[in-house]
N, C-alpha and C positions, 0 to 999 in steps of 0.2 A: 596709657595704662599710666593711672597716678603712681607716684610711691607713696609708703605706707608713710615716711617720718610726714608726709605731705599733708594726706590724706590727715591725718591724724591732729596736725597741726590746723586746718580750714575745721575739722569737729570738735576742736577747743576754741578757737576763733566765735564761729557759731555760737556755740552754746555759753560763752562767756558777755557776747550779742543780747542773746535770750536773756541771762538776769540781767543786764543792765536794765533791758527796756521792763521788766520785770517790774523791777528797784526803782524807775521814773513813774512807773505806770502806778506804780500802789500810793494810793491818797493822793493823785490829783488827775488820772482818768478812771480809777477805780477805784471804788469804797473801800477801804481799807479793813472793815469789818467781815466781809468778803473772800477780799485776797489780802493777803497783808506782806507787808514788804519782804524782801529774801536775808536781807539787815536784821531783823526783826525772829525770822525763822531762826537763821543761824542763834543768833543769842540765846536764846530758849533753850536750842539745842544744846550749845555749851552749859546753859546753866542746869537741865538737869542730867549733864554728862559728868559735871562736877558734884552736882550732892549727893549722884548715884540711883539717882529713884529710875532712870532709865532701862535699871540691870532688873529692874524687880518687872517689871512693866515687859522687858524684851523675854525674862524665862518666860511667863505665861506665855508668850506670845508662838515662842519658839513649841512649848507644851504639844499645846491646843495645835497647830500647824503640822510637827511630826506626826500626831497621836491622831489626825483624821488623815492623815496622808498617808501611815501603815495601813490601817482599818482600810482607808477605800482604794488602796493600791491591791490588796491580797484578796478584798469582796470581786472588785472588776478583774483581776486575775483570774482568778476561779471560776469566776462564773463567765468569763472569757472562755475560757476552756470547755467549761459544762455543755454551752451551747451552741459551739462550735462541735461539740459530740453527739451534742441533741437534736438533730433535726427536727423534729417537731416539735422539743420545746422552744426551740428560736422562733417555728415559725407559731407558734401561740402569745408566746411574750413577744413579738416582733414589734408591735403597733403600741403596746405598752409603753414598752422600754423607749421609742422612738417619741411619742408621747411627754412620758416622763423627760427627756432630755432637750426636749421643746422649752419647756417651761425655761424663760432666765433664772438664774441664779442671784440675781442682786434682789430679783422680787421674795423670792423663799426665805431670804434675811426675817425678815420682817412675821413671818407667820412662826419659822423657826424659834425666833425670840419670845413669843405669847408662847410655843406651843412645851419648851423647854428651857425659859426662864434666861435674864441675863450674861446670866454667868456663863462657862465655858464648855458649856454641849451643845449651847446650840450654834457656837462658833467651828467644833467639831466637827459635827452631822453636818455642815454647810462644805466645810473642805472634804469631810469623806463622799456628799454627794459628786462635789467638784470632780474629783480623782478618780474615782469610781468611774464614771459614765465617758474618763478619757485615755482609762487602764483597755477598760471592757472593749470598747471600739477595736481599738487599738491589738488585746490580745484574739476578739477573735477572728480579725482580719486575716492578723497573721500564721492563725492554726488554719481556719479555711484554705490558705493561701499557698499552706505544702501545697508542695509538686506532688503530683499524684503519682509518677514514675518512683521515686522518692519511697512512700508507702509500698508500691508496690515490690520493690527490693527487697524490703523490711521483710513483709508477708511471704516471700517467695525464701529469703534467709529462715526462717523458722523464727521473727520476735514472734511474740503473740500481743493480741490489742492493748493492751495495754507501753508495752515498752513502742511502738511504733508510733504512736500517738501522743505519748505525754514524756517518756525516756531520752528514747531517741531523736531529739532534735535541734540537728544542728543548722538544719537550713535554717531553724528559726531561733537570732539571735537576743540576746536581752534588750539590743537598742530597739530590736521591732517593738513590741510595749513600749515605748518611751517615747518616739521621736519626735513627742517637745517639750524635751529638755533635751536633746542631741544639741550638740554644739559644735558649728563645725567649722 
């Protein structure tokens, strides 16, 4: 097993090798119109940081990202709980959900720009779509995966239908809904 320090050093050296290869290739082997050199990229980054224009664009991007995330997460979690509880509705909607999930997200971007304009709405809706399906499928599988014995124990203890399926979810941790965001 390699030590953490040595692993970090190897990764740093490999990253520097890639950046050097990029710098050398841009303009010599690759037209700089298509792929600029890292020195020009970092120079431009310094310029937009220095004049402050980066922060206005960053604020708009963060607004679009967080708005889309919260809407998509709330909808995905709510819909995941709903369909996990309503088996008939889940069976009716299953082929449509699978079909919509199968559409490449990048293919939706131009359609959303045509439908909702070039402003923030099209970007927010694209984020909502991406986050919705991630949280929906994870919530649905998390709720469906609750141990039947736990449900029976709660029923025997006198829990009503709502607390048995919604309130007493000690076996369904928040991390179960967001495995893609987990850092191990």
